[in-house]
N, C-alpha and C positions, 0 to 999 in steps of 0.2 A: 383879337389877336390872330395873326396869320401863322401858318405852319411853314417850317423850313425843311427842305428835303435834301438829302446828300446827293451831290453831283457825281461823286466817285468815291471809291473806297480803296485805300492803299493797304495791301496785305503783304506781310513778310516778317514782322516781328513775332516772337513767340512768348512774350511776356508784356507786362504793363509798359505803356509809353509815358514817359515823364515830361517830355518837352518836344515842341514842334516850332520850327523857325522857318520863315519863308525868306527867299533871297530877294533883296530889294536893291536895285541899282537904277539910278535916274539919269546917269550921264552917258548912256549908250554903250558903255563898256561892259564886258563880262557877259556877252550874249549867250555864251555856252552854258551858263547856269541860270539864265534869266527865268526859266520855267521850273527851277529847282525848289525843293522843300527838304528840310532836314528833320529827322525824328530821332530822339534818344530814348533808349529802352532799358529795362531791367534785364533783358536777354543778353546784355553785354555788347550791344551794337548800336552804332549811329548809322542811319541809312540816308542816302541822298536819293531823292525820288524825282522823277520827271513827271510833273503834274499833267502834261499833255497825254501821256500814255498810262499813268497810274502805276508805273513799274519802277522798282529800285534800279538805279544805275551804278551805284557804288555803296560799299559798306565798310565801316571802320569797326574792327573787332577788338574787344578788350580781352587780352590773353588770360586775365585773372577771372573773367566772367562775373565781375562784381556788379555790372550794370551801370549805365550812364544816367546821371541825374539831369543834366542840362547840356545844351550845345548852342553854338552861335556861328554865324558866317560873317566874314569881314566884307564891308561894302567898299573898302579901300583895295583889297586884294581878293577877288572872288573865289580864289582857290584855297584860301586860308580859313580853316575852321578850328574852333576849340571845343573840347568836350570834357566833362568832369565825371569822375567815378570815385566814390568813396571820398578820400581827402586829397585826391590828385586831380590836376588839370593837365590835359595834353593838347598840343597843337599839331595839326596835320596839314599837309599840302596835298590837295586832291589831284594834282598833276602827277604825283608819284604813287605808284602802287597798283595802277590798273583798277580792276573792278573791286578787289579786296585790298584795303589799306591797313597795314599793321604797324608800320614804323612811324613813331611820332617825331616831329621836328624838335620839340622840346617838351619838358614836363616840369610841373611846379608841384611840390609836395610840402610846402611850409605850413599849410593850414593844419591845425592840430585836430580838428574835427571835420565832419562831413561837409563837403562843398555843396551848396544848394543851387547856385546859379552862376553863370559865366556870360559876360557880354563883351563885345568888341566895339569900341567907339569908332566914330568916323575917322579919327586920326590913327587908329590902329592900336590903341591902348586896351589891354585886356583887364576887365574888372572881375574879380572873383569874390563871391559872397559865401561866407562860411558860418557854420554853427557856433564857432568860437567868438562870434560877435564882431568880427573884423571883415573889412572889405580890403582885399589886396589889389593893388594896381600894378600891372606887369607891363613893361615896355618892350 
């Protein structure tokens, strides 16, 4: 068995990190975020990291401070991300808001219980997994 060593450490969250997503784009578009990584935390923030510098470049802040369970970034539109906290899912445009992003493009709150995961398909459909046993498909 061989050992693995950390290449770098990304510091900035103040509570547990629940989700990490890397940006993946294979068609040559979206170079501005090609070295980006997202992390969702119980501290009420989703951070966008530059993997080259190990520094956060943007943060999405939950005004309720309930913490984020999951996040995802669209391969169709590299500036569109979704994040969930409690029973809500919010969508954000990273081009709006500068370093600190507070205003969501839209929100989804039909889930009756906590949302566990959110994913964006290659076609831009948002799938939401909830404790109520349902998967919600948002267009």
